[in-house]
Structures are given as C-alpha cells and as structure tokens.
KOLMIDO-777924 format. One record per residue (C-alpha): residue in three letters; x, y, z. Coordinates in Angstrom, 1 decimal. Example, Ala and Ser with C-alpha at 12.3 -4.5 7.8 and 13.67 -1.06 7.14 Angstrom:
BEGIN
REC|residuo|east|north|up
REC|ala|12.3|-4.5|7.8
REC|ser|13.7|-1.1|7.1
//
This chain:
BEGIN
REC|residuo|east|north|up
REC|met|93.1|-62.3|-172.9
REC|gly|90.8|-60.1|-174.6
REC|ile|87.2|-59.6|-173.9
REC|val|84.6|-59.2|-177.0
REC|leu|82.4|-56.5|-177.0
REC|val|79.7|-56.5|-179.5
REC|leu|77.6|-53.8|-180.9
REC|leu|74.4|-55.1|-182.5
REC|ala|73.3|-51.5|-184.6
REC|ala|69.6|-51.5|-186.0
REC|cys|69.7|-49.5|-188.9
REC|gly|71.1|-48.1|-192.2
REC|ala|74.8|-48.4|-191.9
REC|pro|76.8|-49.4|-194.8
REC|pro|79.1|-52.0|-194.2
REC|gly|82.7|-51.5|-193.1
REC|pro|84.6|-50.3|-190.1
REC|thr|84.3|-46.8|-191.7
REC|ala|80.7|-46.8|-191.4
REC|ile|81.6|-46.0|-187.3
REC|glu|85.1|-44.0|-187.4
REC|gly|85.6|-41.6|-185.6
REC|thr|85.1|-40.3|-181.8
REC|trp|82.1|-41.4|-180.2
REC|gln|81.5|-40.2|-175.9
REC|gly|78.6|-41.5|-173.8
REC|arg|77.6|-43.1|-170.7
REC|ile|77.0|-46.3|-168.8
REC|glu|74.4|-45.7|-166.8
REC|ala|76.2|-47.8|-163.5
REC|pro|73.3|-47.2|-160.6
REC|gly|74.6|-44.3|-158.4
REC|ser|77.7|-43.6|-160.2
REC|pro|77.3|-43.1|-164.5
REC|leu|80.1|-43.9|-165.6
REC|asp|81.4|-41.6|-168.6
REC|val|83.6|-43.2|-171.7
REC|gln|85.2|-42.1|-175.0
REC|val|85.6|-44.8|-178.1
REC|thr|87.3|-44.2|-180.8
REC|phe|87.3|-46.3|-184.1
REC|ala|89.9|-46.3|-186.6
REC|gly|90.1|-48.9|-189.0
REC|asp|90.0|-52.5|-188.1
REC|gly|91.2|-50.8|-184.4
REC|gly|90.6|-47.9|-182.0
REC|ser|90.8|-47.1|-177.9
REC|ile|88.7|-46.7|-175.2
REC|asp|88.9|-43.9|-172.5
REC|ile|87.1|-44.5|-169.1
REC|pro|88.5|-41.1|-167.4
REC|ala|87.0|-42.5|-164.1
REC|gln|88.8|-45.9|-163.8
REC|gly|92.0|-43.9|-164.9
REC|val|91.7|-46.1|-168.7
REC|ser|93.2|-43.8|-171.2
REC|gly|93.7|-45.4|-174.5
REC|leu|93.0|-49.0|-174.1
REC|pro|93.4|-51.1|-177.7
REC|leu|90.1|-51.8|-179.4
REC|arg|90.6|-55.1|-181.9
REC|asp|88.9|-56.8|-184.7
REC|val|86.5|-53.6|-185.5
REC|arg|83.9|-54.6|-187.9
REC|val|80.7|-53.8|-189.6
REC|asp|78.9|-56.8|-190.9
REC|gly|75.4|-55.3|-192.3
REC|thr|74.0|-53.5|-189.3
REC|ala|76.2|-55.3|-186.7
REC|val|79.0|-53.8|-185.4
REC|thr|81.4|-56.1|-183.2
REC|phe|84.6|-54.9|-181.4
REC|ala|87.1|-56.8|-178.8
REC|leu|88.6|-54.8|-175.8
REC|pro|91.4|-56.9|-174.5
REC|asp|91.6|-57.4|-170.5
REC|ala|88.1|-55.9|-169.6
REC|pro|87.1|-58.0|-166.8
REC|gly|84.8|-60.9|-166.6
REC|gly|83.5|-60.5|-169.9
REC|ala|81.8|-57.5|-171.4
REC|thr|79.3|-56.7|-174.1
REC|phe|77.4|-53.9|-175.6
REC|arg|74.2|-54.3|-177.6
REC|gly|72.3|-51.2|-178.5
REC|thr|70.8|-49.6|-182.0
REC|leu|72.5|-47.2|-184.8
REC|asp|70.5|-44.1|-185.2
REC|gly|72.5|-41.6|-187.5
REC|asp|74.9|-39.7|-184.8
REC|thr|73.9|-41.6|-181.4
REC|val|73.9|-45.5|-180.3
REC|ala|72.1|-46.9|-177.3
REC|gly|71.6|-49.9|-176.0
REC|asp|72.2|-52.4|-172.6
REC|tyr|75.8|-53.3|-171.3
REC|thr|76.5|-56.2|-169.2
REC|gln|79.9|-57.1|-167.4
REC|gly|80.8|-60.4|-165.6
REC|ser|78.0|-61.2|-163.7
REC|ala|76.6|-57.5|-162.8
REC|pro|72.9|-56.7|-164.2
REC|thr|72.7|-55.3|-167.7
REC|ile|72.5|-51.8|-167.4
REC|pro|72.1|-49.1|-170.0
REC|phe|74.3|-47.1|-172.6
REC|ser|74.6|-44.8|-175.0
REC|leu|77.4|-42.9|-177.3
REC|ala|77.0|-39.8|-179.4
REC|arg|79.0|-39.0|-182.0
REC|gly|81.7|-36.4|-180.3
REC|glu|84.5|-35.9|-177.9
REC|leu|83.9|-36.4|-174.3
REC|thr|84.1|-33.5|-171.8
REC|ala|86.5|-34.2|-168.8
REC|pro|84.5|-33.9|-165.3
REC|ala|85.2|-30.8|-163.0
REC|arg|88.2|-31.9|-161.2
REC|pro|88.9|-27.7|-159.5
REC|gln|91.6|-28.9|-157.2
REC|glu|93.9|-30.1|-159.3
REC|pro|97.3|-28.6|-159.5
REC|gln|97.9|-26.8|-162.8
REC|pro|101.4|-25.5|-164.2
REC|pro|103.0|-23.1|-164.5
REC|phe|104.5|-24.4|-160.3
REC|pro|106.6|-22.4|-158.4
REC|tyr|108.9|-25.8|-157.6
REC|arg|111.0|-28.4|-159.2
REC|ala|109.1|-31.6|-160.6
REC|asp|111.4|-34.3|-162.5
REC|asp|110.5|-37.6|-163.6
REC|val|113.1|-39.9|-161.7
REC|thr|114.0|-43.6|-161.7
REC|phe|115.7|-45.8|-158.8
REC|pro|116.8|-49.1|-158.1
REC|ser|114.4|-51.8|-156.0
REC|gly|116.0|-55.3|-156.0
REC|glu|116.6|-56.2|-159.5
REC|val|113.1|-53.7|-160.5
REC|thr|113.9|-50.0|-161.7
REC|leu|110.8|-47.8|-160.3
REC|ala|109.7|-44.7|-162.1
REC|gly|108.2|-41.4|-160.4
REC|thr|107.9|-37.8|-160.1
REC|leu|110.2|-35.8|-157.4
REC|thr|109.0|-32.3|-156.3
REC|arg|111.1|-30.3|-154.4
REC|pro|111.0|-26.4|-153.2
REC|glu|112.8|-24.0|-155.4
REC|gly|116.3|-23.5|-153.2
REC|ala|119.3|-25.4|-151.6
REC|gly|117.2|-26.7|-148.5
REC|pro|117.7|-28.8|-147.1
REC|phe|114.4|-30.0|-147.2
REC|pro|112.4|-32.9|-145.3
REC|ala|110.7|-35.3|-147.8
REC|val|107.6|-37.4|-148.4
REC|val|107.5|-40.8|-150.0
REC|met|103.9|-41.3|-151.1
REC|ile|102.8|-45.3|-151.0
REC|thr|99.3|-45.9|-153.2
REC|gly|96.6|-48.0|-152.1
REC|ser|95.7|-51.6|-153.7
REC|gly|95.3|-52.6|-157.5
REC|ala|97.8|-51.3|-160.0
REC|gln|98.2|-47.5|-159.8
REC|asp|100.2|-44.9|-161.5
REC|arg|102.1|-42.1|-159.5
REC|asp|99.1|-39.6|-158.9
REC|glu|97.2|-42.7|-157.6
REC|thr|94.4|-41.9|-160.3
REC|ile|91.0|-43.1|-159.1
REC|glu|87.8|-42.2|-160.5
REC|gly|89.1|-39.4|-162.4
REC|his|91.0|-38.1|-159.0
REC|lys|94.7|-37.6|-158.8
REC|pro|94.6|-37.5|-155.0
REC|phe|98.8|-38.1|-154.5
REC|leu|99.2|-35.0|-157.0
REC|leu|97.2|-32.8|-155.3
REC|leu|99.2|-33.8|-152.0
REC|ala|102.6|-33.4|-153.5
REC|asp|101.7|-30.1|-154.5
REC|thr|100.4|-29.0|-151.2
REC|leu|103.6|-30.3|-149.1
REC|thr|105.8|-29.0|-151.5
REC|arg|104.7|-25.7|-151.5
REC|ala|104.4|-25.9|-148.0
REC|gly|108.5|-26.6|-148.0
REC|phe|108.7|-30.4|-148.4
REC|ala|110.5|-32.8|-151.2
REC|val|107.6|-35.3|-152.2
REC|leu|108.4|-38.4|-153.9
REC|arg|105.7|-40.6|-156.2
REC|thr|106.1|-43.3|-158.0
REC|asp|104.2|-45.7|-160.5
REC|asp|103.5|-49.2|-159.0
REC|arg|105.4|-52.3|-160.3
REC|gly|104.3|-52.8|-163.6
REC|val|102.5|-49.6|-164.1
REC|gly|103.8|-46.6|-166.3
REC|gly|107.5|-46.8|-166.3
REC|ser|107.8|-48.8|-163.2
REC|gly|109.4|-52.5|-164.0
REC|gly|108.2|-55.5|-162.5
REC|ala|104.8|-57.3|-161.8
REC|ala|101.4|-55.3|-161.2
REC|ser|100.2|-58.1|-158.7
REC|gly|101.2|-60.8|-156.8
REC|thr|104.3|-59.2|-155.1
REC|ala|104.6|-59.9|-151.2
REC|tyr|104.2|-57.1|-149.0
REC|glu|107.6|-57.4|-147.9
REC|val|109.1|-56.5|-151.5
REC|leu|106.4|-53.5|-151.5
REC|ala|108.1|-52.4|-148.1
REC|asp|111.1|-52.3|-149.7
REC|asp|110.4|-50.7|-152.9
REC|ala|109.2|-47.5|-150.3
REC|leu|112.3|-48.1|-148.4
REC|ala|114.5|-47.5|-151.7
REC|gly|112.2|-45.1|-152.4
REC|val|113.8|-43.3|-149.1
REC|ala|117.2|-44.4|-149.9
REC|phe|116.6|-42.4|-153.4
REC|leu|116.2|-39.4|-151.7
REC|arg|118.7|-39.3|-149.0
REC|gly|121.0|-39.7|-151.8
REC|thr|119.4|-36.5|-153.8
REC|glu|121.0|-32.9|-153.2
REC|ala|118.8|-30.6|-150.9
REC|ile|117.5|-33.4|-149.6
REC|asp|117.8|-33.4|-145.9
REC|pro|118.6|-37.2|-145.1
REC|ala|117.1|-37.2|-141.3
REC|arg|113.8|-36.1|-142.0
REC|val|112.3|-38.5|-144.6
REC|gly|109.5|-40.3|-143.8
REC|leu|106.3|-41.9|-145.4
REC|phe|102.4|-41.3|-146.4
REC|gly|100.5|-44.4|-147.2
REC|his|96.7|-44.0|-148.5
REC|ser|94.9|-47.5|-147.7
REC|glu|96.6|-50.7|-148.2
REC|gly|99.6|-48.0|-147.9
REC|gly|99.0|-47.7|-144.7
REC|tyr|99.8|-51.3|-144.3
REC|leu|103.2|-50.8|-146.1
REC|gly|104.2|-47.9|-144.4
REC|pro|104.7|-49.1|-141.3
REC|leu|105.7|-52.1|-142.2
REC|ala|108.6|-50.5|-143.9
REC|ala|109.1|-48.9|-140.9
REC|ser|109.8|-51.8|-138.9
REC|arg|112.5|-52.5|-142.2
REC|gly|114.2|-49.5|-142.3
REC|asp|115.0|-46.3|-140.7
REC|val|112.3|-43.6|-141.6
REC|ala|111.2|-40.2|-139.8
REC|phe|107.7|-40.1|-139.6
REC|val|104.4|-42.5|-140.9
REC|val|101.5|-40.6|-142.0
REC|ser|97.9|-43.1|-142.4
REC|met|95.2|-42.0|-144.5
REC|ala|92.4|-44.6|-144.2
REC|gly|94.9|-47.1|-143.5
REC|pro|93.5|-50.4|-141.5
REC|ala|94.4|-51.2|-138.4
REC|val|93.3|-54.8|-138.1
REC|ser|94.0|-57.6|-140.5
REC|gly|92.8|-57.7|-144.1
REC|glu|90.4|-60.5|-143.9
REC|asp|88.4|-58.3|-140.9
REC|val|88.3|-55.8|-143.3
REC|leu|87.0|-57.3|-146.5
REC|ile|84.0|-58.6|-144.6
REC|leu|82.8|-55.6|-143.1
REC|gln|84.0|-53.5|-146.0
REC|asn|81.9|-56.3|-148.4
REC|arg|78.9|-56.6|-145.8
REC|leu|78.3|-52.5|-145.8
REC|leu|79.0|-52.1|-149.5
REC|arg|76.5|-54.9|-150.1
REC|glu|73.7|-53.5|-148.1
REC|gln|74.4|-50.5|-149.2
REC|ala|73.1|-51.7|-152.5
REC|gly|70.4|-53.2|-151.2
REC|ala|71.4|-57.0|-152.1
REC|asp|69.9|-59.8|-150.4
REC|pro|71.0|-60.6|-147.1
REC|ala|71.5|-64.3|-147.8
REC|asp|73.5|-63.5|-150.8
REC|thr|75.1|-61.4|-148.5
REC|glu|76.2|-64.3|-146.1
REC|ala|76.7|-66.4|-148.4
REC|tyr|79.6|-64.5|-150.1
REC|leu|81.0|-63.7|-147.0
REC|ala|81.3|-67.2|-145.8
REC|phe|82.8|-67.9|-149.0
REC|leu|85.4|-65.1|-148.2
REC|ala|86.0|-66.6|-144.8
REC|glu|86.3|-69.9|-146.3
REC|phe|88.6|-69.0|-148.9
REC|thr|90.8|-67.2|-146.5
REC|asp|91.1|-70.2|-144.2
REC|leu|92.3|-72.1|-147.5
REC|leu|95.1|-69.5|-147.9
REC|arg|96.0|-69.3|-144.6
REC|ala|96.6|-73.2|-144.6
REC|gly|98.9|-72.3|-147.9
REC|asp|96.3|-75.0|-149.8
REC|val|96.4|-73.0|-153.2
REC|glu|95.0|-75.3|-155.1
REC|ala|92.1|-75.7|-152.5
REC|ser|91.6|-72.2|-153.1
REC|arg|91.7|-71.8|-156.8
REC|ala|89.3|-74.5|-156.6
REC|arg|86.6|-72.7|-154.5
REC|ser|87.1|-69.3|-156.0
REC|arg|86.3|-70.8|-159.1
REC|asp|83.5|-72.9|-157.8
REC|glu|82.4|-69.3|-156.4
REC|ile|83.0|-67.6|-160.1
REC|ile|81.4|-70.2|-162.0
REC|gly|78.5|-70.1|-159.9
REC|gln|78.3|-66.0|-160.2
REC|leu|78.4|-66.4|-163.9
REC|ala|75.5|-69.0|-164.0
REC|thr|73.2|-66.2|-163.7
REC|leu|74.2|-64.4|-167.2
REC|pro|73.0|-65.6|-170.1
REC|glu|75.3|-68.0|-171.8
REC|ser|76.4|-65.8|-174.8
REC|gln|77.4|-63.5|-172.3
REC|arg|79.6|-66.0|-169.9
REC|pro|83.2|-65.5|-170.3
REC|gly|85.1|-68.4|-172.1
REC|pro|87.5|-70.9|-169.7
REC|glu|90.8|-68.6|-170.2
REC|gln|88.7|-65.5|-169.1
REC|val|87.9|-67.5|-166.1
REC|asp|91.0|-68.6|-165.2
REC|ala|92.6|-64.9|-165.5
REC|ile|89.3|-63.8|-162.9
REC|val|90.5|-66.6|-160.2
REC|asp|94.1|-65.7|-160.6
REC|ser|92.8|-62.2|-159.7
REC|thr|91.3|-63.4|-156.8
REC|leu|94.6|-65.1|-155.7
REC|asp|96.4|-62.0|-155.9
REC|leu|94.6|-60.8|-152.9
REC|ala|96.4|-63.0|-150.7
REC|pro|98.7|-60.5|-149.1
REC|phe|96.0|-58.3|-148.1
REC|leu|93.5|-60.8|-147.1
REC|leu|96.8|-62.7|-144.7
REC|tyr|98.1|-59.7|-143.6
REC|asp|98.1|-58.6|-139.8
REC|pro|98.9|-55.1|-139.4
REC|ala|99.4|-55.1|-135.5
REC|pro|103.1|-56.2|-135.0
REC|ala|104.4|-53.1|-137.3
REC|leu|102.1|-50.4|-135.7
REC|arg|103.0|-51.4|-132.3
REC|ala|106.6|-51.5|-133.1
REC|leu|106.3|-47.9|-134.6
REC|asp|109.1|-45.5|-132.5
REC|val|108.4|-42.4|-134.9
REC|pro|106.0|-39.9|-134.9
REC|val|102.6|-40.7|-136.5
REC|phe|99.7|-38.9|-138.0
REC|ala|96.7|-42.0|-139.1
REC|phe|93.1|-40.7|-139.9
REC|phe|90.1|-41.9|-141.2
REC|gly|86.7|-40.1|-142.2
REC|asp|83.9|-41.6|-141.0
REC|lys|81.7|-42.4|-143.7
REC|asp|84.4|-44.4|-145.4
REC|leu|83.1|-47.9|-146.3
REC|gln|86.0|-49.4|-147.6
REC|val|88.6|-49.0|-144.0
REC|pro|85.4|-48.3|-141.7
REC|pro|86.1|-46.4|-138.6
REC|ser|83.8|-48.1|-136.5
REC|gln|86.4|-51.2|-137.3
REC|ser|89.9|-49.4|-137.5
REC|glu|90.0|-46.3|-135.0
REC|gly|90.0|-48.1|-131.8
REC|pro|92.5|-51.0|-132.4
REC|met|95.0|-47.6|-133.9
REC|arg|94.9|-45.9|-131.2
REC|glu|95.6|-49.2|-128.9
REC|leu|98.7|-49.9|-131.2
REC|leu|100.1|-47.0|-131.4
REC|ala|99.6|-45.9|-127.4
REC|gly|103.3|-46.9|-126.9
REC|gly|104.6|-44.7|-129.5
REC|pro|106.9|-41.4|-129.0
REC|asp|103.7|-39.3|-130.9
REC|ala|101.0|-40.7|-132.1
REC|ile|97.7|-38.8|-133.3
REC|val|94.9|-40.6|-134.6
REC|arg|91.7|-38.6|-135.8
REC|thr|88.5|-39.3|-137.5
REC|phe|87.2|-36.5|-139.9
REC|pro|83.1|-36.0|-140.5
REC|gly|81.4|-36.6|-142.9
REC|leu|84.5|-37.9|-145.4
REC|asn|85.2|-40.8|-147.4
REC|his|87.6|-43.4|-148.0
REC|leu|89.3|-40.7|-150.5
REC|met|88.7|-38.1|-147.6
REC|gln|86.0|-36.8|-150.0
REC|pro|83.2|-34.9|-148.5
REC|thr|79.7|-37.4|-149.2
REC|ala|76.7|-38.3|-147.5
REC|thr|76.9|-41.9|-147.9
REC|gly|80.6|-42.9|-148.5
REC|ser|78.9|-44.9|-151.3
REC|ile|82.3|-46.2|-153.3
REC|thr|80.0|-45.1|-156.7
REC|glu|80.1|-41.2|-155.7
REC|tyr|83.8|-41.0|-155.8
REC|gly|83.5|-40.0|-159.8
REC|thr|80.6|-38.1|-159.0
REC|ile|82.2|-35.6|-156.1
REC|glu|84.5|-32.4|-157.3
REC|thr|86.4|-32.5|-154.4
REC|thr|89.8|-34.9|-154.8
REC|ile|90.7|-34.3|-150.9
REC|ala|88.8|-31.9|-148.4
REC|pro|90.4|-28.8|-147.8
REC|glu|90.9|-29.5|-143.7
REC|val|92.7|-33.0|-144.7
REC|leu|95.3|-31.0|-146.4
REC|asp|95.4|-28.5|-143.7
REC|ala|95.7|-31.4|-141.0
REC|val|98.4|-33.2|-142.8
REC|thr|100.4|-29.8|-143.6
REC|gly|100.1|-28.8|-139.9
REC|trp|101.1|-32.0|-138.5
REC|leu|104.5|-32.3|-140.8
REC|ser|105.5|-29.2|-140.5
REC|glu|104.8|-28.5|-136.7
REC|arg|107.4|-31.3|-136.4
REC|phe|109.7|-31.2|-139.5
REC|ser|110.1|-28.0|-141.3
//
C-alpha cells in the first residue's frame, strides 16, 4: 500500500503542483550514512530515486500544493514515512521520519543528483559476450545476463546466487553492483557467468518473498541446467557462487543436484536464528542502543522463532504484531502507519521464516565437491566469530575445502574500519581487490 508523505512548505509558492515541478536532489541525514535522494515532480505525480538502496523511478502519487502545504504519496514505503519541511526559493529543508526510527534532518535543492563514485563498476566496451537470457524454473521464467569469453570454449561456468531480499541480477546494494563486478572479473579470467534477477524482480516471474528454500535452490539448479545446454559451456565444470543467504542456498542446491564446485562469500554456517540474534546484538551495540531494549528485542526474536518452529503461524503473527505496535507507539500518532500498513509490516516479518528456521549443517557436511568459503573479519551481519569455526568443521570431510577470513573487510567485502552497515554506500570500493584475486585464483587453479 502507498505511504503518504507530507511536505509542509512555509512560504511563497503559488498553489498547484507546478510550484514544485522539476527535479530536486538532496539528502536524508541518517546517522553515520547520509542517504542521497532525487525527487522528480511532474503534474500530480512523479518519482523518487534512492541510488544507495537500488531504488530508481519509484512512483509518487497525489502530488498536491495547497497554499503553502505540499503533499505526495510514495507507494510501498515500509513503516510509514513523513517529510516536514520549509520551502525557501529553490530549497526545502526539514525533518524526516520513517516507521519507529528517530526523526532525522533532510534537505532538497533543485537539480539532479550526482551519482556516487564507483570506480570498480565495469563499463563497456567489454572483451566478452554479454547476452540477456531467460530460462524456466518449474512454472516460473527467470531472467538474467550470461557473460562468456569470446572463442569456441568449452568454458567453465558459474551461477550466481544473491543474498536476502528482492535482489536484481547485479545484487545492487547501496549503489554498488557486486555481482556485475564479479561477473566481469570472472569472465575476463575465462569463465562464463550467469547472474539472474530474483523471483518477482526485474524480468523474473514469481513472488519476491515467501518462497521456500528448496524452491530457491532449484532455481539455482535451473541455471545450472540452462548453462549445460548452452553452446561453448563445459557441462562438467558448472558451479555455484552464493553471497550471504546465497551461501545457504549454494550448498543446499548442491545437495539436490550435480554441481562442480561451491563458492560461499559471507555465507553462514549456523542457523538463521543464531545469525539474526548475534547480528542484531552487534548492530544495536554499535548504534548505541539501550542494552535493556536490545535484550528485550532479542527475547522477542527467540520467542517469535520458537512459535514459527512449532508451526503456529497465527501466534507468530500475533506476537510480531504486538512487537511492531509497541515500537510504533513511540511515534506521534500522526506519524503512525494505518492498519493495512501494519499488516504489511507483520507479513514481512513472517517472510523471515525460511531464514530463521534453516540449519545449513546437513548440506555443508554433505558437500563432496571443491568448496571455497570466505568471510570478512569486520562483518557484523554474518560474523566470522560465529561461522568460521563451524564452517571448517562441517567441511572437514570434503575432498577440497578452503575456509578463509580476510582482515579489515565487511559483509560486502569492502575495506572498513568498523563494519557498520551504514558505511556500505559511502565506501567507494565495491569488492576488495584481494578478494577478487583470491576467488579468480582458486577457480582458475581447479577449473580453467
């Protein structure tokens, strides 16, 4: 459902949407990670771009100017969001609130947003083929891009598996495109690479959330089957590369089908419940959250997961609703989302069930192909302190397994001092060169 955002202007604009028509760029001053935005008003509609979150052209609705008040609706903004500002010539400045988060400043000025520097992002012309492709997975059609070296081959190949959330084929995160960079790097090294939009994203059919892990693993195997039937691909040398939650799905797919290798980048080796509890503890500690509030929230996560594990979906839903309503109660009443929006937030928490309930141990222990699993030691989302040891133990019986932790890198394998998720968009490096070299070297040594 759409979320109504309100801009209260304070001076001088004539009535009607034409008072603000055009393109505005600015920033929401989120603590530690300012969020750049571009808003385009056109008649009674328009759009918003949030490059750091991979949002482009998200529609605005019901843009109105009534005296000095400007209002517009932004569909699908989670948690309810409100802008309140003052129009002063070609600038607007004020406060922004979303969901239960604290109010933070924002500002807009007429003009277009300058894209953040991404020096590693590959640019054409490319010394290899790049084709948009589609292929079936069950009753769903998946869409993606296949890059492959020039020449007759046959080439080894990699199927990329994204992390959590609705991801595009480049796994666009905070303005970075790690899968585009990995595909470019590996294709230049002699590998074909298939990267696809998640279900419900871009050109792919199906639902963007709530899909069982077994189905998502079969999507990866459908990519493997597609590559094996593609000209110039060596069917005996097709493997999987998974990032984050994709590190769960890669080994699971390998346990359900035949693959040549598995690469896991920041993939957990413990249950999703354990990952989420430690992740939330570390992130809240870093953000300076009240320790009592943190413990209360972690207790909620454990109780919520226990209810899901018991199969009591309605009790899980009720417990989630209580928690969300309690958080939203800290907001002024005028800023709280309506019942339908609360329902959408509750549904999104239930979508966490596959992750929370998943135990990767059986699939990891059963891997009988070469495996390269690696972490960043500053990762707060999948901390290596929690997963590196179990990963080594679970892979110990395999024929060729390497587990490695890179110093000074975060969950995206970017160089960082703190590992804070708020830094992802501010760091120019998409993936540290030493990681690209290590992945390329490991694969080339075994499969070139």
